[in-house]
Z-matrix of the N, CA and C atoms (Angstrom, degrees):
N
C 1 1.447
C 2 1.535 1 110.87
N 3 1.311 2 116.06 1 -21.87
C 4 1.458 3 118.95 2 -176.40
C 5 1.527 4 112.49 3 -63.07
N 6 1.320 5 117.49 4 -36.19
C 7 1.453 6 120.36 5 -177.34
C 8 1.518 7 113.30 6 -97.94
N 9 1.324 8 116.54 7 14.74
C 10 1.446 9 120.59 8 174.93
C 11 1.538 10 108.64 9 -72.26
N 12 1.319 11 117.08 10 136.56
C 13 1.478 12 120.35 11 -175.38
C 14 1.518 13 110.84 12 -62.50
N 15 1.318 14 117.12 13 -30.62
C 16 1.484 15 119.46 14 179.76
C 17 1.517 16 111.34 15 -65.70
N 18 1.331 17 117.27 16 -35.40
C 19 1.457 18 120.84 17 177.64
C 20 1.521 19 111.18 18 -68.18
N 21 1.315 20 116.71 19 -40.36
C 22 1.468 21 120.92 20 179.26
C 23 1.513 22 111.02 21 -66.68
N 24 1.337 23 117.16 22 -42.02
C 25 1.458 24 120.53 23 178.33
C 26 1.531 25 109.85 24 -65.39
N 27 1.317 26 117.64 25 -40.44
C 28 1.459 27 121.09 26 178.17
C 29 1.518 28 111.71 27 -62.76
N 30 1.332 29 116.88 28 -39.97
C 31 1.463 30 120.40 29 178.53
C 32 1.529 31 111.32 30 -65.30
N 33 1.324 32 116.17 31 -44.74
C 34 1.470 33 119.29 32 -179.87
C 35 1.537 34 111.48 33 -64.55
N 36 1.334 35 116.43 34 -46.60
C 37 1.466 36 118.78 35 178.66
C 38 1.516 37 111.53 36 -63.95
N 39 1.319 38 116.66 37 -36.50
C 40 1.470 39 120.75 38 178.38
C 41 1.527 40 111.71 39 -64.03
N 42 1.341 41 116.20 40 -41.85
C 43 1.478 42 119.42 41 178.21
C 44 1.526 43 111.37 42 -64.53
N 45 1.322 44 116.45 43 -44.24
C 46 1.465 45 119.33 44 178.27
C 47 1.522 46 110.67 45 -65.35
N 48 1.316 47 117.35 46 -35.39
C 49 1.462 48 120.48 47 178.71
C 50 1.526 49 111.22 48 -63.64
N 51 1.321 50 116.78 49 -43.57
C 52 1.467 51 120.19 50 179.35
C 53 1.533 52 110.14 51 -63.51
N 54 1.328 53 116.53 52 -42.99
C 55 1.464 54 119.71 53 179.93
C 56 1.534 55 110.55 54 -62.23
N 57 1.337 56 117.23 55 -44.27
C 58 1.460 57 119.64 56 -178.56
C 59 1.535 58 112.12 57 -67.05
N 60 1.322 59 117.50 58 -40.76
C 61 1.467 60 119.86 59 -179.81
C 62 1.535 61 110.07 60 -66.06
N 63 1.316 62 116.93 61 -43.92
C 64 1.472 63 118.97 62 178.34
C 65 1.527 64 110.28 63 -64.11
N 66 1.322 65 117.55 64 -41.49
C 67 1.467 66 120.03 65 177.28
C 68 1.525 67 110.67 66 -62.93
N 69 1.300 68 117.89 67 -40.29
C 70 1.460 69 120.80 68 178.40
C 71 1.504 70 113.14 69 -65.60
N 72 1.323 71 117.08 70 -34.61
C 73 1.472 72 119.89 71 178.96
C 74 1.520 73 113.00 72 -77.18
N 75 1.328 74 116.24 73 -36.52
C 76 1.470 75 120.16 74 -174.31
C 77 1.516 76 112.00 75 -88.58
N 78 1.318 77 117.18 76 -41.37
C 79 1.471 78 120.49 77 -171.18
C 80 1.534 79 110.07 78 -111.37
N 81 1.299 80 115.01 79 64.71
C 82 1.472 81 120.62 80 178.73
C 83 1.525 82 108.22 81 -108.40
N 84 1.326 83 116.61 82 96.99
C 85 1.463 84 120.91 83 -178.25
C 86 1.517 85 110.20 84 -106.42
N 87 1.295 86 115.47 85 165.31
C 88 1.458 87 120.84 86 178.81
C 89 1.520 88 111.18 87 -67.99
N 90 1.323 89 117.52 88 -32.62
C 91 1.466 90 120.57 89 179.37
C 92 1.528 91 110.58 90 -66.06
N 93 1.326 92 116.74 91 -40.04
C 94 1.464 93 118.92 92 178.40
C 95 1.517 94 111.24 93 -71.67
N 96 1.307 95 117.60 94 -34.92
C 97 1.464 96 120.83 95 177.49
C 98 1.524 97 110.77 96 -65.58
N 99 1.325 98 116.53 97 -33.29
C 100 1.448 99 120.66 98 178.80
C 101 1.542 100 110.94 99 -69.70
N 102 1.310 101 116.95 100 -32.90
C 103 1.464 102 120.83 101 178.61
C 104 1.508 103 112.09 102 -66.67
N 105 1.326 104 116.78 103 -33.42
C 106 1.467 105 121.13 104 -173.34
C 107 1.529 106 112.92 105 -107.53
N 108 1.266 107 117.80 106 10.82
C 109 1.465 108 120.21 107 178.34
C 110 1.517 109 113.05 108 76.02
N 111 1.303 110 117.82 109 30.74
C 112 1.460 111 121.80 110 177.20
C 113 1.530 112 113.68 111 85.00
N 114 1.283 113 117.23 112 7.03
C 115 1.458 114 121.01 113 -178.36
C 116 1.525 115 109.17 114 -104.92
N 117 1.328 116 117.17 115 138.75
C 118 1.461 117 120.51 116 178.70
C 119 1.535 118 107.74 117 -88.65
N 120 1.326 119 115.89 118 95.35
C 121 1.463 120 121.85 119 -173.43
C 122 1.524 121 110.68 120 -69.03
N 123 1.308 122 118.94 121 -32.55
C 124 1.455 123 121.02 122 -179.23
C 125 1.534 124 111.47 123 -61.81
N 126 1.303 125 117.17 124 -42.69
C 127 1.456 126 120.03 125 179.72
C 128 1.535 127 110.37 126 -68.13
N 129 1.319 128 117.02 127 -42.42
C 130 1.462 129 119.34 128 -178.82
C 131 1.520 130 111.66 129 -67.09
N 132 1.314 131 117.89 130 -44.71
C 133 1.462 132 119.59 131 -179.93
C 134 1.538 133 111.12 132 -69.85
N 135 1.318 134 116.77 133 -36.69
C 136 1.477 135 120.05 134 175.86
C 137 1.519 136 111.61 135 -64.78
N 138 1.318 137 116.74 136 -39.33
C 139 1.469 138 119.57 137 177.15
C 140 1.525 139 111.09 138 -66.41
N 141 1.307 140 116.30 139 -41.42
C 142 1.471 141 120.03 140 177.61
C 143 1.522 142 111.62 141 -62.23
N 144 1.337 143 116.28 142 -43.99
C 145 1.453 144 119.40 143 178.31
C 146 1.520 145 111.15 144 -64.22
N 147 1.326 146 116.29 145 -37.10
C 148 1.459 147 119.51 146 177.68
C 149 1.509 148 112.55 147 -63.57
N 150 1.321 149 116.62 148 -39.59
C 151 1.469 150 121.19 149 177.89
C 152 1.525 151 110.22 150 -64.96
N 153 1.328 152 116.51 151 -43.39
C 154 1.474 153 120.54 152 179.08
C 155 1.526 154 110.28 153 -66.00
N 156 1.333 155 117.57 154 -37.72
C 157 1.469 156 120.56 155 177.82
C 158 1.525 157 110.46 156 -64.36
N 159 1.323 158 117.32 157 -41.42
C 160 1.466 159 120.18 158 176.96
C 161 1.529 160 111.54 159 -65.67
N 162 1.333 161 116.51 160 -35.76
C 163 1.457 162 119.79 161 177.37
C 164 1.529 163 111.60 162 -65.42
N 165 1.330 164 116.76 163 -41.45
C 166 1.458 165 119.62 164 177.17
C 167 1.527 166 111.44 165 -64.73
N 168 1.318 167 116.24 166 -40.27
C 169 1.465 168 120.42 167 179.86
C 170 1.517 169 110.91 168 -66.72
N 171 1.323 170 117.15 169 -42.40
C 172 1.461 171 121.08 170 177.29
C 173 1.517 172 110.24 171 -63.13
N 174 1.315 173 117.58 172 -41.28
C 175 1.462 174 121.86 173 178.66
C 176 1.530 175 110.27 174 -61.30
N 177 1.324 176 116.90 175 -43.59
C 178 1.466 177 120.35 176 179.73
C 179 1.518 178 111.72 177 -66.61
N 180 1.326 179 117.51 178 -34.86
C 181 1.457 180 120.66 179 -179.22
C 182 1.526 181 111.68 180 -77.81
N 183 1.312 182 117.07 181 -39.28
C 184 1.459 183 120.34 182 -175.26
C 185 1.517 184 112.88 183 -80.73
N 186 1.308 185 118.23 184 -30.51
C 187 1.468 186 121.82 185 -178.86
C 188 1.538 187 109.32 186 -128.83
N 189 1.343 188 116.82 187 73.12
C 190 1.468 189 118.66 188 -179.73
C 191 1.528 190 111.42 189 -68.40
N 192 1.289 191 115.45 190 156.66
C 193 1.450 192 121.64 191 178.76
C 194 1.529 193 107.53 192 -75.00
N 195 1.339 194 117.70 193 123.01
C 196 1.471 195 118.81 194 179.72
C 197 1.524 196 110.59 195 -70.70
N 198 1.301 197 116.52 196 133.47
C 199 1.459 198 122.17 197 177.89
C 200 1.511 199 106.83 198 -97.54
N 201 1.330 200 116.90 199 119.75
C 202 1.475 201 118.62 200 -178.86
C 203 1.526 202 110.41 201 -67.58
N 204 1.330 203 117.41 202 143.82
C 205 1.471 204 118.93 203 178.12
C 206 1.528 205 109.87 204 -67.01
N 207 1.299 206 114.65 205 147.73
C 208 1.458 207 118.63 206 -179.55
C 209 1.524 208 109.45 207 -70.04
N 210 1.301 209 114.87 208 136.38
C 211 1.458 210 120.03 209 179.14
C 212 1.512 211 108.92 210 -84.04
N 213 1.325 212 114.93 211 133.58
C 214 1.447 213 119.57 212 177.55
C 215 1.524 214 109.41 213 -83.32
N 216 1.295 215 115.45 214 137.56
C 217 1.461 216 120.37 215 -178.53
C 218 1.514 217 109.29 216 -75.91
N 219 1.315 218 115.77 217 129.33
C 220 1.457 219 120.18 218 176.30
C 221 1.528 220 108.87 219 -84.91
N 222 1.318 221 117.59 220 161.44
C 223 1.479 222 118.65 221 179.84
C 224 1.525 223 112.29 222 -60.65
N 225 1.324 224 117.96 223 -27.11
C 226 1.455 225 119.27 224 -179.87
C 227 1.528 226 111.48 225 -70.55
N 228 1.333 227 116.80 226 -27.18
C 229 1.465 228 120.23 227 179.06
C 230 1.513 229 112.54 228 -74.62
N 231 1.316 230 116.51 229 -25.30
C 232 1.472 231 120.16 230 -174.86
C 233 1.532 232 112.45 231 -92.43
N 234 1.325 233 117.55 232 -13.23
C 235 1.465 234 119.09 233 179.31
C 236 1.533 235 109.99 234 -73.35
N 237 1.327 236 116.34 235 136.94
C 238 1.475 237 117.85 236 177.81
C 239 1.520 238 110.39 237 -70.17
N 240 1.289 239 114.76 238 137.58
C 241 1.468 240 120.64 239 -179.15
C 242 1.530 241 110.27 240 -92.22
N 243 1.311 242 116.78 241 -177.09
C 244 1.486 243 119.63 242 -179.42
C 245 1.526 244 112.21 243 -67.98
N 246 1.341 245 117.56 244 -23.36
C 247 1.475 246 119.74 245 -179.30
C 248 1.523 247 111.42 246 -86.30
N 249 1.333 248 118.54 247 -15.26
C 250 1.463 249 121.58 248 -177.39
C 251 1.541 250 109.14 249 -86.09
N 252 1.303 251 116.34 250 124.48
C 253 1.458 252 120.66 251 178.31
C 254 1.492 253 110.34 252 -132.32
């Protein structure tokens, strides 16, 4: 599950979400509020990314990729054929 693309996407979105939420909480100035109409966009976008990251993680946990069992080689598969030299 570690190398599933959904886990990697969830980790990246989760990291960006944490950065945006912390930035929104720490660096909330009146100049930035004026740009966005009084709304703290960093917190909202960070929260949205966090929700999407949790959705990807839940998807990866609830529906893992099935790994096919390894096929055992039969003796007929290991014999050299007429084309093998």
